[in-house]
GURO-690952 format. One record per residue (C-alpha): residue in three letters; x, y, z. Coordinates in nm, 2 decimals, always signed. Last residue first. Example, Ala and Ser with C-alpha at 12.3 -4.5 7.8 and 13.67 -1.06 7.14 Angstrom:
2
- Ser / +1.37 / -0.11 / +0.71
- Ala / +1.23 / -0.45 / +0.78
END
This chain:
288
- Gly / +14.59 / -6.20 / +8.92
- Leu / +14.86 / -6.45 / +8.99
- Val / +14.80 / -6.52 / +9.36
- Arg / +14.43 / -6.45 / +9.40
- Gly / +14.32 / -6.56 / +9.05
- Leu / +14.53 / -6.87 / +9.08
- Phe / +14.36 / -6.97 / +9.40
- Gly / +14.01 / -6.91 / +9.27
- Arg / +14.09 / -7.09 / +8.95
- Leu / +14.23 / -7.39 / +9.13
- Tyr / +13.95 / -7.42 / +9.39
- Gly / +13.69 / -7.41 / +9.11
- Ala / +13.89 / -7.64 / +8.89
- Val / +13.92 / -7.90 / +9.17
- Val / +13.54 / -7.89 / +9.23
- Asp / +13.46 / -7.90 / +8.86
- Leu / +13.68 / -8.19 / +8.79
- His / +13.56 / -8.41 / +9.08
- Ser / +13.54 / -8.76 / +8.95
- Glu / +13.82 / -8.79 / +8.68
- Leu / +14.01 / -8.48 / +8.81
- Leu / +14.06 / -8.66 / +9.15
- Phe / +14.29 / -8.93 / +9.02
- His / +14.40 / -9.05 / +9.36
- Gly / +14.06 / -9.08 / +9.53
- Gly / +13.76 / -8.87 / +9.62
- Asn / +13.57 / -8.70 / +9.90
- Ile / +13.78 / -8.38 / +9.88
- Leu / +14.04 / -8.25 / +10.12
- His / +14.12 / -7.88 / +10.06
- Val / +14.44 / -7.71 / +10.18
- Glu / +14.54 / -7.35 / +10.12
- Ala / +14.88 / -7.28 / +10.26
- Asp / +14.91 / -6.95 / +10.45
- Lys / +15.29 / -6.97 / +10.46
- Ala / +15.41 / -7.30 / +10.33
- Asp / +15.61 / -7.50 / +10.59
- Arg / +15.37 / -7.67 / +10.83
- Ala / +15.07 / -7.61 / +10.60
- Phe / +15.22 / -7.85 / +10.35
- Ala / +15.16 / -8.14 / +10.60
- Gln / +14.79 / -8.12 / +10.55
- Ala / +14.82 / -8.26 / +10.20
- Gly / +15.04 / -8.55 / +10.30
- Ala / +14.81 / -8.62 / +10.59
- Pro / +14.54 / -8.68 / +10.33
- Gly / +14.70 / -9.01 / +10.22
- Phe / +14.92 / -9.07 / +9.92
- Ile / +14.86 / -9.41 / +9.78
- Glu / +14.53 / -9.51 / +9.95
- Asp / +14.37 / -9.18 / +9.84
- Asn / +14.04 / -9.13 / +10.03
- Arg / +14.11 / -8.76 / +10.10
- Gly / +14.14 / -8.68 / +9.73
- Trp / +14.36 / -8.37 / +9.75
- Val / +14.37 / -8.01 / +9.67
- Ala / +14.69 / -7.86 / +9.82
- Leu / +14.73 / -7.49 / +9.71
- Val / +15.06 / -7.33 / +9.79
- Pro / +15.18 / -6.96 / +9.75
- Val / +15.56 / -6.93 / +9.74
- Glu / +15.69 / -6.81 / +10.08
- Ser / +16.04 / -6.85 / +9.93
- Thr / +16.21 / -6.93 / +10.26
- Arg / +15.96 / -7.16 / +10.41
- Leu / +15.86 / -7.34 / +10.10
- Phe / +16.22 / -7.38 / +9.98
- Glu / +16.31 / -7.52 / +10.32
- His / +16.03 / -7.77 / +10.29
- Leu / +16.15 / -7.87 / +9.94
- Leu / +16.50 / -7.93 / +10.07
- Pro / +16.37 / -8.14 / +10.35
- Tyr / +16.17 / -8.34 / +10.09
- Leu / +16.45 / -8.40 / +9.85
- Pro / +16.59 / -8.70 / +10.04
- Arg / +16.26 / -8.88 / +9.97
- Asn / +16.29 / -8.87 / +9.59
- Asn / +16.57 / -9.12 / +9.58
- Pro / +16.32 / -9.39 / +9.70
- Tyr / +16.15 / -9.36 / +9.35
- Asp / +16.45 / -9.48 / +9.16
- Arg / +16.37 / -9.85 / +9.16
- Phe / +16.01 / -9.77 / +9.07
- Leu / +16.14 / -9.55 / +8.79
- Ala / +16.35 / -9.84 / +8.65
- Leu / +16.05 / -10.07 / +8.68
- Gln / +15.85 / -9.83 / +8.47
- Val / +16.10 / -9.83 / +8.19
- Glu / +16.14 / -10.21 / +8.21
- Asp / +15.76 / -10.25 / +8.16
- Asn / +15.79 / -10.02 / +7.86
- Gly / +15.99 / -10.28 / +7.67
- Lys / +15.71 / -10.36 / +7.42
- Arg / +15.41 / -10.14 / +7.49
- Ser / +15.20 / -10.25 / +7.78
- Val / +15.26 / -9.92 / +7.97
- Leu / +15.08 / -9.75 / +7.68
- Ala / +14.78 / -9.99 / +7.66
- Phe / +14.73 / -9.99 / +8.03
- Asp / +14.71 / -9.61 / +8.04
- His / +14.44 / -9.59 / +7.77
- Glu / +14.24 / -9.87 / +7.92
- Trp / +14.27 / -9.71 / +8.27
- Thr / +14.13 / -9.38 / +8.15
- Asp / +13.89 / -9.50 / +7.88
- Pro / +13.70 / -9.68 / +8.16
- Ser / +13.55 / -9.33 / +8.24
- Val / +13.52 / -9.24 / +8.60
- Leu / +13.18 / -9.10 / +8.71
- Ser / +13.04 / -9.46 / +8.74
- Pro / +13.28 / -9.50 / +9.04
- Asp / +13.06 / -9.30 / +9.26
- Pro / +13.22 / -9.27 / +9.61
- Val / +13.57 / -9.27 / +9.46
- Gly / +13.82 / -9.40 / +9.72
- His / +13.96 / -9.66 / +9.48
- Leu / +13.85 / -9.62 / +9.12
- Tyr / +14.14 / -9.47 / +8.92
- Gln / +14.43 / -9.65 / +9.09
- Trp / +14.22 / -9.97 / +9.11
- Arg / +14.19 / -9.96 / +8.73
- Ile / +14.57 / -9.94 / +8.71
- Ala / +14.61 / -10.24 / +8.94
- Asp / +14.35 / -10.45 / +8.75
- Val / +14.51 / -10.36 / +8.41
- Ser / +14.84 / -10.49 / +8.54
- Leu / +15.16 / -10.27 / +8.56
- Ala / +15.13 / -10.24 / +8.94
- Ala / +15.19 / -10.62 / +8.96
- Arg / +15.55 / -10.55 / +8.85
- Val / +15.60 / -10.39 / +9.19
- Gly / +15.54 / -10.69 / +9.40
- Pro / +15.68 / -10.93 / +9.15
- Glu / +16.02 / -10.74 / +9.15
- Thr / +16.11 / -10.81 / +9.52
- Asp / +16.23 / -11.17 / +9.52
- Pro / +16.35 / -11.17 / +9.16
- Gly / +16.57 / -10.87 / +9.21
- Pro / +16.60 / -10.51 / +9.32
- Asp / +16.71 / -10.48 / +9.68
- Ala / +16.65 / -10.14 / +9.84
- Gly / +16.43 / -10.00 / +9.56
- Tyr / +16.23 / -10.32 / +9.54
- Ala / +16.17 / -10.33 / +9.92
- Trp / +16.07 / -9.96 / +9.92
- Val / +15.83 / -10.01 / +9.63
- Asp / +15.67 / -10.32 / +9.79
- Thr / +15.61 / -10.15 / +10.12
- Trp / +15.46 / -9.84 / +9.95
- Phe / +15.09 / -9.94 / +9.93
- Ser / +15.05 / -10.06 / +10.28
- Glu / +15.26 / -9.77 / +10.40
- Val / +15.03 / -9.49 / +10.28
- Phe / +15.30 / -9.23 / +10.22
- Gly / +15.18 / -8.87 / +10.28
- Asp / +15.34 / -8.81 / +10.62
- Glu / +15.69 / -8.86 / +10.46
- Tyr / +15.62 / -8.53 / +10.29
- Gly / +15.62 / -8.39 / +9.94
- Asn / +15.35 / -8.59 / +9.77
- Gly / +15.14 / -8.50 / +9.47
- Asn / +14.78 / -8.58 / +9.54
- Gln / +14.68 / -8.26 / +9.37
- Thr / +14.97 / -8.02 / +9.45
- Val / +14.95 / -7.66 / +9.33
- Leu / +15.26 / -7.45 / +9.36
- Ala / +15.28 / -7.08 / +9.28
- Ser / +15.50 / -6.83 / +9.09
- Ile / +15.80 / -7.06 / +9.05
- Arg / +16.08 / -6.92 / +8.83
- Glu / +16.29 / -6.77 / +9.11
- Pro / +16.32 / -7.12 / +9.27
- His / +16.52 / -7.24 / +8.97
- Lys / +16.69 / -7.58 / +9.06
- Leu / +16.48 / -7.63 / +9.37
- Ala / +16.15 / -7.56 / +9.19
- Leu / +16.24 / -7.78 / +8.89
- Arg / +16.34 / -8.06 / +9.12
- Trp / +16.01 / -8.02 / +9.32
- Gly / +15.82 / -8.04 / +8.99
- Ile / +15.98 / -8.37 / +8.89
- Pro / +15.92 / -8.51 / +9.24
- Ala / +15.55 / -8.39 / +9.22
- Gly / +15.48 / -8.50 / +8.86
- Tyr / +15.52 / -8.86 / +8.96
- Asp / +15.19 / -8.83 / +9.17
- Gln / +15.02 / -8.50 / +9.07
- Val / +15.18 / -8.16 / +9.02
- Tyr / +15.04 / -7.82 / +8.91
- Leu / +15.33 / -7.57 / +8.88
- Ala / +15.30 / -7.19 / +8.84
- Tyr / +15.53 / -7.03 / +8.59
- Arg / +15.80 / -6.78 / +8.54
- Asp / +16.09 / -6.82 / +8.29
- Leu / +15.89 / -7.00 / +8.02
- Gly / +16.07 / -6.94 / +7.69
- Leu / +15.92 / -7.26 / +7.52
- Gln / +16.28 / -7.39 / +7.47
- Gly / +16.34 / -7.34 / +7.84
- Leu / +16.02 / -7.52 / +7.94
- Leu / +16.13 / -7.81 / +7.73
- Gly / +16.48 / -7.82 / +7.88
- Ser / +16.34 / -7.81 / +8.23
- Thr / +16.11 / -8.10 / +8.15
- Leu / +16.41 / -8.29 / +8.01
- Glu / +16.61 / -8.22 / +8.32
- Ala / +16.32 / -8.33 / +8.54
- Leu / +16.29 / -8.66 / +8.36
- Ala / +16.66 / -8.72 / +8.41
- Asp / +16.65 / -8.64 / +8.78
- Phe / +16.35 / -8.86 / +8.82
- Thr / +16.55 / -9.15 / +8.68
- Tyr / +16.53 / -9.34 / +8.36
- Thr / +16.88 / -9.41 / +8.22
- Phe / +16.82 / -9.42 / +7.84
- Glu / +16.90 / -9.69 / +7.58
- Gly / +16.88 / -10.00 / +7.80
- Ala / +16.55 / -9.88 / +7.95
- Leu / +16.41 / -9.87 / +7.60
- Pro / +16.34 / -9.53 / +7.45
- Ala / +15.99 / -9.40 / +7.50
- Asp / +15.95 / -9.08 / +7.29
- Ser / +15.66 / -8.86 / +7.41
- His / +15.30 / -8.96 / +7.32
- Gly / +15.20 / -9.09 / +7.66
- Phe / +15.49 / -9.19 / +7.88
- Gly / +15.85 / -9.30 / +7.84
- Leu / +15.97 / -8.94 / +7.85
- His / +15.73 / -8.73 / +8.05
- Asp / +15.42 / -8.61 / +7.86
- Pro / +15.40 / -8.23 / +7.87
- Ala / +15.11 / -8.00 / +7.99
- Ile / +15.15 / -7.63 / +7.92
- Val / +14.88 / -7.38 / +7.99
- His / +14.90 / -7.01 / +7.92
- Tyr / +14.63 / -6.87 / +8.16
- Asp / +14.31 / -6.68 / +8.15
- Asp / +14.09 / -6.84 / +7.89
- Ala / +14.29 / -7.16 / +7.90
- Leu / +14.21 / -7.27 / +8.25
- Leu / +13.88 / -7.46 / +8.20
- Pro / +14.01 / -7.58 / +7.86
- Ile / +14.31 / -7.75 / +8.03
- Leu / +14.11 / -7.93 / +8.29
- Glu / +13.93 / -8.17 / +8.06
- Arg / +14.24 / -8.32 / +7.89
- Phe / +14.45 / -8.30 / +8.21
- Met / +14.48 / -8.68 / +8.26
- Phe / +14.58 / -8.71 / +7.89
- Ser / +14.90 / -8.52 / +7.99
- Ser / +15.02 / -8.87 / +8.07
- Thr / +14.91 / -9.18 / +8.28
- Pro / +15.07 / -9.45 / +8.49
- Tyr / +15.20 / -9.27 / +8.69
- Gly / +15.16 / -8.89 / +8.74
- His / +15.12 / -8.58 / +8.53
- Leu / +15.29 / -8.24 / +8.54
- Leu / +15.08 / -7.93 / +8.45
- Val / +15.27 / -7.61 / +8.39
- Ile / +15.09 / -7.28 / +8.45
- Ala / +15.18 / -6.96 / +8.27
- Pro / +15.05 / -6.61 / +8.33
- Ala / +14.91 / -6.48 / +8.00
- Asp / +15.14 / -6.36 / +7.71
- Ala / +15.11 / -6.69 / +7.52
- Pro / +14.73 / -6.68 / +7.54
- Gly / +14.57 / -7.01 / +7.62
- Ala / +14.65 / -7.37 / +7.53
- Glu / +14.93 / -7.61 / +7.50
- Arg / +14.95 / -7.99 / +7.51
- Tyr / +15.30 / -8.15 / +7.51
- Phe / +15.49 / -8.42 / +7.34
- Ile / +15.87 / -8.45 / +7.40
- Glu / +16.07 / -8.59 / +7.11
- Tyr / +16.42 / -8.68 / +7.23
- Gly / +16.75 / -8.55 / +7.10
- Asp / +16.84 / -8.35 / +7.41
- Val / +16.49 / -8.19 / +7.39
- Thr / +16.31 / -8.20 / +7.05
- Ala / +15.97 / -8.04 / +7.08
- Thr / +15.62 / -8.18 / +7.01
- Arg / +15.28 / -8.02 / +6.98
- His / +14.91 / -8.08 / +7.04
- Arg / +14.73 / -7.75 / +7.05
- Val / +14.42 / -7.70 / +7.28
- Ser / +14.17 / -7.45 / +7.14
- Asn / +14.09 / -7.14 / +7.34
- Met / +13.71 / -7.10 / +7.39
END
């Protein structure tokens, strides 16, 4: 089995941590994590792909083992995180790759695809939203309010998302058998977002999140014109990004493959083998 390497690269003066595995000359797949986690979420998926693919899984700035400058020292936006990711992939010499996106990884991945569409060999979205259809309004009301008018009246609603209870909920809601999900997941994430000053990092990204929505029509046009192969494998019980967000990809992506699984937002924790099976089958067909 290919060993997973744990590396860092300096991009625009910041240390970006990434996990790497598989043959360097194999087709590449880049795994982009969501909130509030890191490349840790892919720790068990990477070895299942590494025999046949060159796998790269970075930690976004402010997350995981990457540098986490304070919000007053770096302007945290999804544009900025995408630029750092693009810089990392450039340093690694990746000029053609598939993208696997989840949660925050989706708007970062969409920016990579729109900036360099010729580099994208395939798209895999696992509860990574790209359509208005995907937003579960009961979850997003507080985010939209905070983005529109940041301040003491709207901040408490989003700050609550930094609590251990909220992070635990992200992992357990919609999972038929919660005993499958290790407590290490939410304890790991909570410890990292609880670092001094990291709350302001996360609040900055909450404020910026509404700026991802105008990208969606551009993404849809890219899907139609590029005919890039798309796999949407989704926890159908997700109360953050609902299953309609997965099914919507079939509107614009030619022959999109959509699978709704009886799980929640962090599907890899409860249905790793199911997701890996669909993923390997898809990559085998589209990448060879």
